[in-house]
KESE-508958 format. One line per field, with one value per atom (N, C-alpha, C): residue number from 1; residue in one letter; atom name; x, y, z. Coordinates in Angstrom, 3 decimals. Atoms other than C-alpha are relative to their C-alpha. Layout:
<nodes>
resi NUM_...
resn A_...
name CA_...
X X_...
Y Y_...
Z Z_...
</nodes>
This chain:
<nodes>
resi 1_1_1_2_2_2_3_3_3_4_4_4_5_5_5_6_6_6_7_7_7_8_8_8_9_9_9_10_10_10_11_11_11_12_12_12_13_13_13_14_14_14_15_15_15_16_16_16_17_17_17_18_18_18_19_19_19_20_20_20_21_21_21_22_22_22_23_23_23_24_24_24_25_25_25_26_26_26_27_27_27_28_28_28_29_29_29_30_30_30_31_31_31_32_32_32_33_33_33_34_34_34_35_35_35_36_36_36_37_37_37_38_38_38_39_39_39_40_40_40_41_41_41_42_42_42_43_43_43_44_44_44_45_45_45_46_46_46_47_47_47_48_48_48_49_49_49_50_50_50_51_51_51_52_52_52_53_53_53_54_54_54_55_55_55_56_56_56_57_57_57_58_58_58_59_59_59_60_60_60_61_61_61_62_62_62_63_63_63_64_64_64_65_65_65_66_66_66_67_67_67_68_68_68_69_69_69_70_70_70_71_71_71_72_72_72_73_73_73_74_74_74_75_75_75_76_76_76_77_77_77_78_78_78_79_79_79_80_80_80_81_81_81_82_82_82_83_83_83_84_84_84_85_85_85_86_86_86_87_87_87_88_88_88_89_89_89_90_90_90_91_91_91_92_92_92_93_93_93_94_94_94_95_95_95_96_96_96_97_97_97_98_98_98_99_99_99_100_100_100_101_101_101_102_102_102_103_103_103_104_104_104_105_105_105_106_106_106_107_107_107_108_108_108_109_109_109_110_110_110_111_111_111_112_112_112_113_113_113_114_114_114_115_115_115_116_116_116_117_117_117_118_118_118_119_119_119_120_120_120_121_121_121_122_122_122_123_123_123_124_124_124_125_125_125_126_126_126_127_127_127_128_128_128_129_129_129_130_130_130_131_131_131_132_132_132_133_133_133_134_134_134_135_135_135_136_136_136_137_137_137_138_138_138_139_139_139_140_140_140_141_141_141_142_142_142_143_143_143_144_144_144_145_145_145_146_146_146_147_147_147_148_148_148_149_149_149_150_150_150_151_151_151_152_152_152_153_153_153_154_154_154_155_155_155_156_156_156_157_157_157_158_158_158_159_159_159_160_160_160_161_161_161_162_162_162_163_163_163_164_164_164_165_165_165_166_166_166_167_167_167_168_168_168_169_169_169_170_170_170_171_171_171_172_172_172_173_173_173_174_174_174_175_175_175_176_176_176_177_177_177_178_178_178_179_179_179_180_180_180_181_181_181_182_182_182_183_183_183_184_184_184_185_185_185_186_186_186_187_187_187_188_188_188_189_189_189_190_190_190_191_191_191_192_192_192_193_193_193_194_194_194_195_195_195_196_196_196_197_197_197_198_198_198_199_199_199_200_200_200_201_201_201_202_202_202_203_203_203_204_204_204_205_205_205_206_206_206_207_207_207_208_208_208_209_209_209_210_210_210_211_211_211_212_212_212_213_213_213_214_214_214_215_215_215_216_216_216_217_217_217_218_218_218_219_219_219_220_220_220_221_221_221_222_222_222_223_223_223_224_224_224_225_225_225_226_226_226_227_227_227_228_228_228_229_229_229_230_230_230_231_231_231_232_232_232_233_233_233_234_234_234_235_235_235
resn M_M_M_A_A_A_R_R_R_Q_Q_Q_I_I_I_V_V_V_M_M_M_D_D_D_T_T_T_E_E_E_T_T_T_T_T_T_G_G_G_L_L_L_E_E_E_P_P_P_A_A_A_E_E_E_G_G_G_H_H_H_R_R_R_I_I_I_I_I_I_E_E_E_I_I_I_G_G_G_C_C_C_V_V_V_E_E_E_M_M_M_Q_Q_Q_N_N_N_R_R_R_R_R_R_L_L_L_T_T_T_H_H_H_N_N_N_N_N_N_Y_Y_Y_H_H_H_Q_Q_Q_Y_Y_Y_L_L_L_Q_Q_Q_P_P_P_D_D_D_R_R_R_L_L_L_I_I_I_D_D_D_A_A_A_G_G_G_A_A_A_I_I_I_E_E_E_V_V_V_H_H_H_G_G_G_I_I_I_T_T_T_N_N_N_E_E_E_Q_Q_Q_L_L_L_V_V_V_E_E_E_M_M_M_P_P_P_R_R_R_F_F_F_A_A_A_N_N_N_I_I_I_A_A_A_D_D_D_E_E_E_F_F_F_Y_Y_Y_N_N_N_Y_Y_Y_I_I_I_K_K_K_G_G_G_A_A_A_E_E_E_L_L_L_I_I_I_I_I_I_H_H_H_N_N_N_A_A_A_P_P_P_F_F_F_D_D_D_V_V_V_G_G_G_F_F_F_I_I_I_E_E_E_H_H_H_E_E_E_F_F_F_S_S_S_L_L_L_I_I_I_G_G_G_R_R_R_D_D_D_I_I_I_K_K_K_L_L_L_D_D_D_D_D_D_I_I_I_C_C_C_T_T_T_V_V_V_T_T_T_D_D_D_S_S_S_L_L_L_A_A_A_M_M_M_A_A_A_R_R_R_K_K_K_R_R_R_Y_Y_Y_P_P_P_G_G_G_Q_Q_Q_R_R_R_N_N_N_N_N_N_L_L_L_D_D_D_A_A_A_L_L_L_C_C_C_K_K_K_R_R_R_L_L_L_G_G_G_V_V_V_N_N_N_N_N_N_A_A_A_H_H_H_R_R_R_T_T_T_L_L_L_H_H_H_G_G_G_A_A_A_L_L_L_L_L_L_D_D_D_S_S_S_E_E_E_I_I_I_L_L_L_A_A_A_D_D_D_V_V_V_Y_Y_Y_L_L_L_F_F_F_L_L_L_T_T_T_G_G_G_G_G_G_Q_Q_Q_E_E_E_A_A_A_L_L_L_L_L_L_L_L_L_D_D_D_A_A_A_D_D_D_E_E_E_G_G_G_G_G_G_A_A_A_D_D_D_S_S_S_E_E_E_H_H_H_R_R_R_V_V_V_P_P_P_L_L_L_A_A_A_D_D_D_L_L_L_G_G_G_Q_Q_Q_N_N_N_L_L_L_P_P_P_V_V_V_V_V_V_L_L_L_A_A_A_T_T_T_E_E_E_S_S_S_E_E_E_L_L_L_D_D_D_A_A_A_H_H_H_E_E_E_E_E_E_N_N_N_L_L_L_K_K_K_R_R_R_I_I_I_E_E_E_A_A_A_S_S_S_C_C_C_G_G_G_S_S_S_E_E_E_A_A_A_A_A_A_W_W_W_R_R_R_T_T_T_A_A_A_F_F_F_H_H_H
name N_CA_C_N_CA_C_N_CA_C_N_CA_C_N_CA_C_N_CA_C_N_CA_C_N_CA_C_N_CA_C_N_CA_C_N_CA_C_N_CA_C_N_CA_C_N_CA_C_N_CA_C_N_CA_C_N_CA_C_N_CA_C_N_CA_C_N_CA_C_N_CA_C_N_CA_C_N_CA_C_N_CA_C_N_CA_C_N_CA_C_N_CA_C_N_CA_C_N_CA_C_N_CA_C_N_CA_C_N_CA_C_N_CA_C_N_CA_C_N_CA_C_N_CA_C_N_CA_C_N_CA_C_N_CA_C_N_CA_C_N_CA_C_N_CA_C_N_CA_C_N_CA_C_N_CA_C_N_CA_C_N_CA_C_N_CA_C_N_CA_C_N_CA_C_N_CA_C_N_CA_C_N_CA_C_N_CA_C_N_CA_C_N_CA_C_N_CA_C_N_CA_C_N_CA_C_N_CA_C_N_CA_C_N_CA_C_N_CA_C_N_CA_C_N_CA_C_N_CA_C_N_CA_C_N_CA_C_N_CA_C_N_CA_C_N_CA_C_N_CA_C_N_CA_C_N_CA_C_N_CA_C_N_CA_C_N_CA_C_N_CA_C_N_CA_C_N_CA_C_N_CA_C_N_CA_C_N_CA_C_N_CA_C_N_CA_C_N_CA_C_N_CA_C_N_CA_C_N_CA_C_N_CA_C_N_CA_C_N_CA_C_N_CA_C_N_CA_C_N_CA_C_N_CA_C_N_CA_C_N_CA_C_N_CA_C_N_CA_C_N_CA_C_N_CA_C_N_CA_C_N_CA_C_N_CA_C_N_CA_C_N_CA_C_N_CA_C_N_CA_C_N_CA_C_N_CA_C_N_CA_C_N_CA_C_N_CA_C_N_CA_C_N_CA_C_N_CA_C_N_CA_C_N_CA_C_N_CA_C_N_CA_C_N_CA_C_N_CA_C_N_CA_C_N_CA_C_N_CA_C_N_CA_C_N_CA_C_N_CA_C_N_CA_C_N_CA_C_N_CA_C_N_CA_C_N_CA_C_N_CA_C_N_CA_C_N_CA_C_N_CA_C_N_CA_C_N_CA_C_N_CA_C_N_CA_C_N_CA_C_N_CA_C_N_CA_C_N_CA_C_N_CA_C_N_CA_C_N_CA_C_N_CA_C_N_CA_C_N_CA_C_N_CA_C_N_CA_C_N_CA_C_N_CA_C_N_CA_C_N_CA_C_N_CA_C_N_CA_C_N_CA_C_N_CA_C_N_CA_C_N_CA_C_N_CA_C_N_CA_C_N_CA_C_N_CA_C_N_CA_C_N_CA_C_N_CA_C_N_CA_C_N_CA_C_N_CA_C_N_CA_C_N_CA_C_N_CA_C_N_CA_C_N_CA_C_N_CA_C_N_CA_C_N_CA_C_N_CA_C_N_CA_C_N_CA_C_N_CA_C_N_CA_C_N_CA_C_N_CA_C_N_CA_C_N_CA_C_N_CA_C_N_CA_C_N_CA_C_N_CA_C_N_CA_C_N_CA_C_N_CA_C_N_CA_C_N_CA_C_N_CA_C_N_CA_C_N_CA_C_N_CA_C_N_CA_C_N_CA_C_N_CA_C_N_CA_C_N_CA_C_N_CA_C_N_CA_C_N_CA_C_N_CA_C_N_CA_C_N_CA_C_N_CA_C_N_CA_C_N_CA_C_N_CA_C_N_CA_C_N_CA_C_N_CA_C_N_CA_C_N_CA_C_N_CA_C_N_CA_C_N_CA_C_N_CA_C_N_CA_C_N_CA_C_N_CA_C_N_CA_C_N_CA_C_N_CA_C_N_CA_C
X 0.173_4.313_-1.258_1.226_1.098_0.300_-0.140_0.555_0.206_-0.194_1.844_-0.375_0.414_0.261_0.411_-0.425_2.005_-0.993_1.120_-0.742_0.167_0.074_-1.180_-1.272_1.158_-4.128_0.296_0.030_-4.540_-1.450_1.347_-7.524_-0.255_0.373_-9.406_0.413_-0.370_-8.346_0.415_-0.589_-7.372_-0.981_0.929_-10.559_-1.231_1.238_-13.216_-1.234_1.133_-15.432_-0.490_0.378_-15.458_-0.449_0.497_-16.654_1.060_-1.060_-13.273_-0.005_0.132_-12.924_1.331_-1.163_-10.351_-0.111_-0.008_-9.346_0.999_-0.930_-6.553_0.399_-0.488_-5.638_1.128_-1.125_-2.265_0.485_-0.435_-1.223_1.062_-1.067_1.925_0.030_0.037_1.805_1.390_-1.236_4.740_-0.321_0.027_5.150_1.441_-1.361_8.198_1.012_-0.851_9.653_0.419_-0.230_9.490_-1.242_1.124_7.317_-0.626_0.705_4.659_-0.508_0.567_3.545_-1.525_1.461_-0.044_-0.437_0.291_-0.611_-1.458_1.345_-3.851_0.115_-0.068_-4.263_-1.306_1.281_-7.415_-0.152_0.454_-8.390_-1.511_1.421_-11.825_-0.612_0.795_-14.496_-0.567_0.407_-15.075_-1.337_1.251_-18.229_0.123_-0.232_-16.706_1.322_-1.221_-13.940_1.186_-1.245_-10.344_0.521_-0.592_-8.809_1.249_-1.160_-6.211_1.302_-1.211_-3.642_0.306_-0.197_-4.185_0.535_-0.480_-3.676_1.480_-1.421_-0.328_0.866_-0.764_0.738_0.043_0.024_-0.420_-0.177_0.093_-1.082_-1.204_1.202_-4.418_-1.069_0.978_-7.020_-1.413_1.404_-10.805_-0.325_0.284_-10.840_0.461_-0.534_-8.770_-0.917_0.796_-11.364_-1.438_1.399_-14.559_-0.521_0.457_-14.739_0.389_-0.443_-13.364_-1.168_1.074_-15.477_-0.089_0.180_-16.877_0.408_-0.454_-15.780_-0.981_1.016_-19.063_0.203_-0.196_-18.142_1.174_-1.201_-14.818_0.126_-0.101_-15.578_0.225_-0.138_-15.960_1.369_-1.307_-12.849_1.109_-1.004_-10.804_-0.037_0.167_-12.198_0.643_-0.535_-11.303_1.517_-1.448_-7.817_0.740_-0.728_-6.877_-0.341_0.456_-8.778_1.050_-0.924_-6.504_1.463_-1.402_-3.340_0.486_-0.586_-0.967_0.155_-0.099_-1.405_1.128_-1.094_1.734_-0.255_0.431_0.812_0.804_-0.731_2.817_-1.004_1.044_0.746_-1.346_1.160_-1.849_-1.333_1.313_-4.594_-0.650_0.558_-4.999_-0.683_0.544_-5.499_-1.117_1.025_-7.446_-1.292_1.196_-9.825_-0.759_0.653_-10.524_-0.628_0.538_-10.978_-1.261_1.183_-13.396_-1.155_1.030_-15.261_-0.644_0.546_-15.638_-0.951_0.899_-17.107_-1.292_1.201_-19.477_-0.973_0.860_-20.793_-0.845_0.813_-22.035_-0.694_0.768_-23.615_0.696_-0.739_-20.847_0.886_-0.729_-19.559_1.202_-1.206_-16.085_1.136_-1.195_-13.149_1.176_-1.118_-9.836_0.681_-0.616_-8.520_-0.707_0.756_-11.242_0.304_-0.246_-10.185_1.473_-1.427_-6.472_0.812_-0.938_-3.426_0.543_-0.465_-2.425_1.306_-1.310_1.223_0.278_-0.290_2.081_1.508_-1.443_5.526_0.514_-0.427_5.598_0.288_-0.243_5.284_1.291_-1.256_8.081_1.197_-1.120_10.316_0.232_-0.142_9.614_0.652_-0.614_10.594_1.482_-1.399_13.816_0.810_-0.701_14.687_-0.748_0.763_13.146_0.555_-0.397_13.202_0.451_-0.417_14.010_-1.218_1.058_11.931_-0.134_0.208_10.358_-1.051_0.865_8.285_0.725_-0.549_8.864_1.266_-1.186_11.339_1.206_-1.098_13.427_0.536_-0.436_13.499_0.763_-0.726_14.540_1.430_-1.338_17.474_0.841_-0.734_18.445_0.399_-0.224_18.192_0.610_-0.606_19.597_-0.932_0.987_16.367_-0.138_0.079_16.283_-1.445_1.340_13.211_0.108_-0.244_14.599_-1.134_1.100_11.615_-1.278_1.196_9.194_-0.025_0.138_8.313_-1.315_1.277_4.696_-0.354_0.513_2.945_-0.952_0.944_1.073_-0.141_0.231_-0.514_0.822_-0.737_1.067_1.507_-1.428_4.479_0.443_-0.364_4.519_-0.002_0.024_3.575_1.244_-1.212_6.468_1.220_-1.126_8.894_-0.072_0.167_7.447_0.372_-0.397_7.978_1.511_-1.453_11.716_0.361_-0.285_11.741_-0.322_0.415_9.862_1.005_-0.950_12.279_1.315_-1.205_15.241_-0.225_0.296_13.552_-0.050_0.228_12.839_1.034_-0.944_15.658_1.284_-1.263_18.458_0.220_-0.449_20.235_-0.922_0.921_17.484_-0.844_0.771_15.744_0.606_-0.650_18.298_-0.407_0.430_16.847_-1.485_1.437_13.408_-0.659_0.662_12.740_1.038_-1.009_14.872_-0.206_0.282_13.138_0.533_-0.470_14.517_1.481_-1.450_18.177_0.521_-0.464_18.273_0.537_-0.517_19.992_-1.146_1.025_17.904_0.501_-0.486_18.214_0.068_-0.016_17.465_1.251_-1.162_20.566_1.299_-1.212_23.021_0.782_-0.848_25.964_0.848_-0.855_27.662_1.457_-1.396_31.246_0.823_-0.779_32.548_-0.150_0.245_31.026_0.753_-0.707_33.141_1.398_-1.268_36.225_1.184_-1.222_39.602_-0.008_0.093_38.319_-0.082_0.072_38.251_1.321_-1.240_40.782_0.625_-0.732_43.452_0.645_-0.525_44.243_0.923_-0.982_47.440_0.141_-0.221_48.138_1.259_-1.180_50.537_1.015_-1.027_53.806_-0.417_0.422_52.348_-1.101_1.057_49.291_0.588_-0.663_51.555_0.725_-0.690_53.618_-1.000_1.020_50.447_-0.551_0.485_49.248_1.001_-1.033_52.577_0.000_0.052_52.346_-1.191_1.182_48.819_0.266_-0.321_50.059_0.913_-0.915_52.882_-0.734_0.776_50.429_-0.843_0.821_48.159_0.869_-0.886_51.107_0.495_-0.450_52.349_-1.097_1.137_48.876_-0.301_0.372_48.332_1.164_-1.166_51.878_0.308_-0.272_51.962_-0.053_-0.045_52.455_-1.406_1.306_49.448_-0.201_0.297_47.744_0.115_-0.094_47.784_1.320_-1.335_51.518_0.153_-0.131_51.223_-1.090_1.131_47.852_0.128_0.002_48.606_1.418_-1.378_52.379_0.641
Y 1.383_-29.368_-0.105_0.212_-30.780_-0.134_0.209_-30.797_-1.479_1.365_-33.937_-0.046_0.164_-35.134_-1.391_1.268_-37.822_-0.309_0.296_-39.597_-1.325_1.245_-42.213_0.034_0.107_-43.463_-1.034_1.045_-45.401_-0.439_0.573_-47.681_-0.857_0.861_-49.803_-1.441_1.371_-52.977_-0.065_0.191_-54.432_0.014_0.201_-54.891_0.889_-0.782_-52.286_-0.876_0.906_-55.190_-0.615_0.522_-56.317_1.115_-1.111_-52.917_0.883_-0.832_-51.398_1.380_-1.394_-47.643_0.732_-0.882_-44.880_0.782_-0.793_-43.219_1.159_-1.113_-40.935_0.148_-0.327_-39.220_1.012_-0.939_-37.539_0.258_-0.372_-35.652_1.087_-0.994_-33.707_0.447_-0.529_-31.427_0.425_-0.459_-30.848_0.680_-0.651_-28.477_0.110_-0.044_-28.805_-0.640_0.789_-31.348_0.772_-0.739_-28.895_-0.078_-0.052_-29.055_1.384_-1.283_-26.347_0.353_-0.135_-26.834_0.110_0.050_-26.955_-1.447_1.392_-30.268_-0.174_0.314_-32.000_-1.145_1.030_-33.996_-0.032_0.108_-35.337_-1.372_1.219_-37.929_-0.109_0.234_-39.505_-0.959_0.909_-41.132_-1.095_1.062_-44.554_-0.662_0.643_-45.546_-1.516_1.415_-48.939_-0.096_0.199_-50.390_-0.280_0.260_-50.508_-1.365_1.297_-53.977_0.173_-0.072_-54.657_-0.017_0.068_-55.544_1.324_-1.301_-52.202_1.019_-0.922_-50.308_-0.219_0.289_-52.071_0.631_-0.565_-50.710_1.524_-1.465_-47.092_0.697_-0.586_-46.527_0.886_-0.826_-44.752_-0.825_0.744_-45.782_0.499_-0.367_-45.747_1.285_-1.164_-43.145_1.304_-1.200_-40.699_0.542_-0.384_-40.614_0.386_-0.221_-40.060_1.346_-1.340_-36.324_0.414_-0.356_-36.478_-0.001_-0.022_-35.691_-1.314_1.157_-38.387_0.365_-0.267_-38.771_0.894_-0.821_-37.254_1.484_-1.407_-34.039_0.657_-0.578_-33.606_-0.397_0.564_-35.280_1.067_-1.043_-32.078_0.664_-0.626_-30.475_-0.911_0.964_-33.618_-0.165_0.145_-34.037_1.175_-1.197_-30.456_0.092_-0.039_-30.850_-0.910_0.962_-33.914_0.096_-0.015_-33.173_0.603_-0.475_-32.813_-0.237_0.203_-33.821_-1.399_1.339_-36.735_-0.508_0.592_-38.920_-1.022_0.951_-40.757_-0.772_0.824_-43.653_-1.288_1.256_-46.620_-1.128_1.032_-49.710_0.663_-0.817_-47.544_-0.740_0.658_-50.193_-0.051_0.047_-50.425_1.319_-1.302_-46.692_0.444_-0.376_-46.091_-0.753_0.789_-48.938_0.549_-0.546_-47.456_1.365_-1.326_-43.905_-0.096_0.154_-44.975_-0.615_0.593_-47.075_1.060_-1.068_-44.058_0.890_-0.803_-42.013_-0.758_0.778_-44.851_-0.056_0.064_-44.958_1.260_-1.222_-41.379_0.264_-0.081_-42.089_0.679_-0.650_-40.723_-1.029_0.999_-43.028_0.682_-0.702_-41.542_-0.994_0.782_-43.307_0.963_-0.941_-41.654_0.162_-0.090_-42.463_1.019_-0.958_-40.180_1.445_-1.376_-37.132_0.274_-0.134_-37.758_-0.966_1.015_-39.548_-0.703_0.750_-42.322_-0.702_0.625_-43.381_-0.866_0.932_-46.452_-0.084_0.000_-45.919_-1.389_1.374_-49.556_-0.736_0.618_-50.725_0.525_-0.587_-48.323_-0.643_0.566_-49.685_-1.463_1.411_-53.303_-0.152_0.049_-52.589_0.325_-0.414_-50.926_-0.975_0.928_-53.432_-1.328_1.264_-56.750_-1.011_1.050_-59.525_0.491_-0.550_-57.175_0.523_-0.600_-55.844_1.463_-1.360_-52.595_0.742_-0.814_-51.434_1.311_-1.339_-47.873_-0.029_0.076_-48.791_-0.524_0.582_-50.945_0.999_-0.994_-48.187_1.140_-1.047_-45.594_-0.430_0.512_-47.766_-0.083_0.191_-48.517_1.332_-1.270_-44.916_1.065_-0.957_-43.237_1.089_-0.963_-41.481_-0.174_0.062_-40.650_-0.173_0.207_-42.172_-0.390_0.366_-42.421_0.438_-0.505_-40.442_-0.802_0.778_-43.075_-1.263_1.178_-45.462_-0.712_0.567_-46.006_0.556_-0.534_-45.626_1.150_-1.101_-42.355_0.556_-0.356_-41.082_1.206_-1.193_-37.630_-0.244_0.298_-38.795_-0.907_0.907_-41.653_0.717_-0.760_-39.223_0.861_-0.820_-36.936_-0.849_0.895_-39.862_-0.506_0.495_-41.214_1.068_-1.074_-37.795_-0.045_0.129_-38.149_-1.223_1.244_-41.746_0.154_-0.180_-40.829_0.868_-0.874_-38.010_-0.716_0.794_-40.357_-1.009_0.997_-42.991_0.617_-0.612_-40.525_1.038_-1.034_-38.017_0.010_0.092_-39.151_1.134_-0.993_-36.323_1.207_-1.121_-33.830_-0.054_0.094_-35.159_0.861_-0.834_-33.196_1.460_-1.366_-30.010_0.139_0.110_-30.753_1.335_-1.250_-27.293_1.094_-1.055_-24.244_0.889_-0.859_-22.360_-0.572_0.622_-24.832_-0.326_0.143_-24.513_-0.811_0.744_-26.573_0.943_-0.815_-25.378_0.472_-0.567_-23.128_-0.069_0.232_-24.210_1.295_-1.248_-20.666_0.827_-0.784_-19.356_-0.802_0.777_-22.150_0.481_-0.479_-21.115_-1.151_1.070_-23.598_0.265_-0.138_-24.252_0.707_-0.593_-23.250_1.516_-1.441_-19.764_0.762_-0.671_-19.031_0.465_-0.457_-18.496_-0.449_0.329_-18.370_0.504_-0.605_-17.001_-1.006_1.006_-20.289_-0.027_0.024_-20.257_-1.391_1.259_-22.976_-0.062_0.133_-24.154_-1.215_1.078_-26.218_-0.563_0.627_-28.685_0.573_-0.468_-27.536_-1.143_1.035_-29.386_-1.018_0.938_-30.878_-0.918_0.837_-32.112_-1.027_0.936_-33.666_-1.097_0.982_-35.369_-0.999_0.878_-36.752_-0.941_0.829_-37.997_-1.108_0.987_-39.763_-1.095_0.990_-41.462_-0.938_0.843_-42.691_-0.990_0.891_-44.108_-1.139_1.032_-45.960_-1.035_0.946_-47.476_-0.915_0.806_-48.620_-1.043_0.913_-50.148_-1.111_1.024_-51.931_-1.005_0.884_-53.334_-0.914_0.767_-54.459_-0.788_0.683_-55.541_0.367_-0.432_-53.590_1.521_-1.440_-50.081_0.563_-0.639_-47.746_0.467_-0.399_-47.107_1.499_-1.463_-43.392_0.450_-0.449_-43.213_-0.066_0.145_-44.420_0.761_-0.644_-42.847_1.509_-1.459_-39.311_0.568_-0.527_-38.979_-0.300
Z -0.449_101.026_0.856_-0.766_102.472_1.485_-1.438_106.196_0.277_-0.474_107.849_1.477_-1.386_111.057_0.461_-0.594_113.069_1.121_-0.877_114.987_0.724_-0.747_117.677_0.842_-0.888_119.707_1.079_-1.020_122.934_0.151_0.017_123.377_1.237_-1.127_125.889_-0.216_0.340_124.103_-1.450_1.323_120.768_-1.162_1.109_118.741_0.112_-0.024_117.932_-0.197_0.216_116.810_1.305_-1.308_120.445_0.951_-0.808_121.644_0.601_-0.562_122.435_-0.647_0.394_122.161_0.141_-0.140_121.800_1.307_-1.230_125.065_-0.056_0.147_123.865_-1.458_1.343_120.599_0.150_-0.019_120.127_-1.411_1.349_116.991_0.069_0.122_116.099_-1.455_1.361_113.060_-0.453_0.624_110.707_-1.323_1.311_107.775_-0.477_0.545_105.541_0.953_-0.883_107.981_1.251_-1.225_110.875_0.878_-0.920_113.965_-0.031_-0.012_113.953_1.392_-1.343_117.590_-0.030_0.099_116.303_0.214_-0.318_118.064_0.410_-0.480_118.965_0.995_-1.030_122.169_0.764_-0.695_123.772_0.646_-0.662_126.369_-0.189_0.267_125.876_1.013_-0.828_128.024_-0.912_0.928_126.406_0.331_-0.435_128.346_0.088_-0.278_129.083_0.778_-0.764_131.241_-0.918_0.735_130.032_0.413_-0.313_129.775_0.866_-0.890_132.468_-0.787_0.821_129.803_-0.684_0.643_128.081_1.003_-1.037_131.348_0.256_-0.207_131.773_-1.085_1.116_128.380_0.070_0.075_128.528_1.347_-1.330_132.235_0.234_-0.155_131.677_0.712_-0.797_134.246_-0.269_0.168_134.199_0.761_-0.836_136.981_-0.649_0.641_134.939_-1.088_1.162_132.162_0.331_-0.397_134.156_-0.494_0.358_133.406_-1.425_1.345_129.866_-0.996_1.003_126.783_-0.758_0.878_124.537_-1.421_1.360_120.934_-0.747_0.672_119.742_0.273_-0.375_121.563_-0.710_0.621_119.767_-1.472_1.350_116.404_-1.064_1.017_114.375_0.076_-0.191_115.855_-0.527_0.438_115.211_-1.521_1.450_111.682_-0.728_0.656_110.753_0.151_-0.225_112.220_-0.976_0.833_110.164_-1.478_1.394_106.949_-0.921_1.009_103.939_0.297_-0.391_105.789_-0.392_0.081_105.347_1.428_-1.332_108.426_0.008_-0.158_109.526_1.283_-1.126_111.797_0.001_-0.113_113.078_0.213_0.054_112.278_-0.244_0.334_110.568_0.013_-0.003_110.105_1.378_-1.354_113.893_0.344_-0.384_114.511_-0.943_0.969_111.302_0.278_-0.305_112.171_1.191_-1.187_115.594_-0.281_0.284_114.302_-0.852_0.847_111.572_0.787_-0.851_114.143_0.891_-0.845_116.435_-0.795_0.838_113.581_-0.301_0.330_112.693_1.166_-1.179_116.260_0.170_-0.071_115.892_-1.337_1.242_112.503_-1.152_1.081_110.283_-0.699_0.790_107.556_-0.640_0.454_107.222_-0.171_0.276_105.603_-0.086_-0.051_106.371_-1.351_1.330_102.890_-0.893_0.801_101.508_0.371_-0.440_103.523_0.294_-0.327_104.167_-0.856_0.472_102.840_1.240_-1.164_105.240_-0.342_0.163_105.503_1.217_-1.092_107.572_0.195_-0.256_109.092_0.358_-0.282_110.253_-1.306_1.309_106.630_-0.615_0.497_105.693_0.676_-0.750_108.449_-0.376_0.374_107.518_-1.368_1.331_103.926_0.089_-0.136_105.036_0.831_-0.898_107.783_0.057_0.028_106.714_1.001_-0.926_109.287_1.353_-1.288_112.168_0.765_-0.794_115.041_-0.397_0.475_113.911_0.814_-0.844_116.848_0.316_-0.199_118.026_0.844_-0.845_120.770_-0.773_0.776_118.411_-1.015_0.983_115.773_0.663_-0.721_118.340_0.278_-0.295_119.360_-1.272_1.247_115.760_-0.631_0.672_114.569_0.899_-0.915_117.654_0.475_-0.494_118.656_1.511_-1.458_122.373_0.451_-0.566_124.010_1.468_-1.397_127.547_0.910_-0.810_128.856_-0.193_0.310_127.542_0.858_-0.859_130.369_-0.259_0.406_129.282_-1.371_1.253_125.955_0.317_-0.085_125.537_-1.393_1.399_122.340_-0.437_0.415_122.290_0.051_-0.107_123.512_-1.136_1.089_121.001_-1.350_1.247_118.221_-0.137_0.038_119.142_-0.340_0.289_119.126_-1.434_1.364_115.875_-1.023_0.912_114.253_-0.237_0.138_114.951_-0.840_0.722_113.716_-1.487_1.398_110.539_-0.761_0.668_109.730_-0.274_0.238_110.155_-1.119_1.029_107.984_-1.389_1.311_105.189_-0.395_0.380_105.370_0.776_-0.714_107.616_0.959_-0.967_109.349_0.073_-0.069_108.518_1.257_-1.229_111.605_1.093_-0.998_113.610_-0.149_0.239_112.091_0.262_-0.206_113.507_0.235_-0.344_114.848_0.192_-0.077_114.165_1.210_-1.141_116.967_1.299_-1.224_119.494_-0.081_0.025_118.587_-1.161_1.154_115.387_-1.058_1.079_112.249_-0.870_0.864_110.012_-1.428_1.361_106.383_-0.791_0.755_105.167_0.296_-0.389_106.961_-0.065_0.136_106.236_-1.222_1.085_104.018_-0.498_0.535_101.656_0.347_-0.408_102.723_-1.065_1.085_99.295_-0.048_0.049_99.707_1.080_-1.078_102.764_-0.406_0.529_100.621_0.838_-0.720_102.355_1.441_-1.325_105.662_1.138_-1.051_107.529_0.776_-0.785_110.403_-0.009_-0.084_110.470_1.379_-1.356_114.005_0.026_-0.024_114.271_1.410_-1.302_117.049_0.640_-0.741_119.738_0.120_-0.166_120.443_1.050_-1.051_123.621_-0.518_0.581_121.673_-0.960_0.910_119.025_0.779_-0.827_121.736_0.593_-0.571_123.371_-1.067_1.107_119.975_-0.315_0.273_119.389_1.055_-1.069_122.774_-0.186_0.245_121.916_-1.125_1.106_118.623_0.470_-0.486_120.414_0.847_-0.816_122.911_-0.875_0.919_120.061_-0.703_0.705_118.194_0.914_-0.952_121.310_0.275_-0.292_121.930_-1.174_1.190_118.317_-0.598_0.553_117.500_-1.430_1.366_114.241_-0.056_0.139_112.933_-0.202_0.140_113.224_-1.433_1.376_109.875_-0.198_0.071_110.684_-0.614_0.437_109.967_-1.501_1.456_106.396_-0.728_0.691_105.601_-0.012_-0.120_106.764_0.032_0.022_106.413_-1.345
</nodes>
């Protein structure tokens, strides 16, 4: 399977045509739907002020970027990192437009479609959940992805969260197997249930557990005014 790179950028504003620039690039690499930890993360000096509204979103200030490299300084490294990969980006036209603009400013006419495959996860989500909110926070809530640590937008953090969201969108529960090295299940070592034969232990409920279960059923029946479905379904 081709390399997949989940990518996000933060910028000084909304429109490269108005002189806005990239100030942060965050990338998370996956191979065979597993994190490789070969990530790419870089803050950039934009040579212009960040809009106040943008600072409210991502929390990156002008002072933080004074000593950071310019895009020209990291262009080759970044190009080589993404070349040949499938880029997964939420609202891809925004990030792609900024990245291509940055290359154009250093005299390089690079179109990402020519060197990568670009997948827009926002378009995927809109197709799956038409008429609903499909920003990253809404998708996390809908799909059960934990983003409690996300108080501000950040390119690398958003890429990590988007990797989870993308895996849920494209493979459901496989997202839980994100990284075998971090305690997830390893597909190469999973054994089909049928291959376990008759060696599975059978653990029966104790009398006290059965009595407690009966009491719960009686409380449910008293509350609902009818017999619990359990009695007819499992007896």
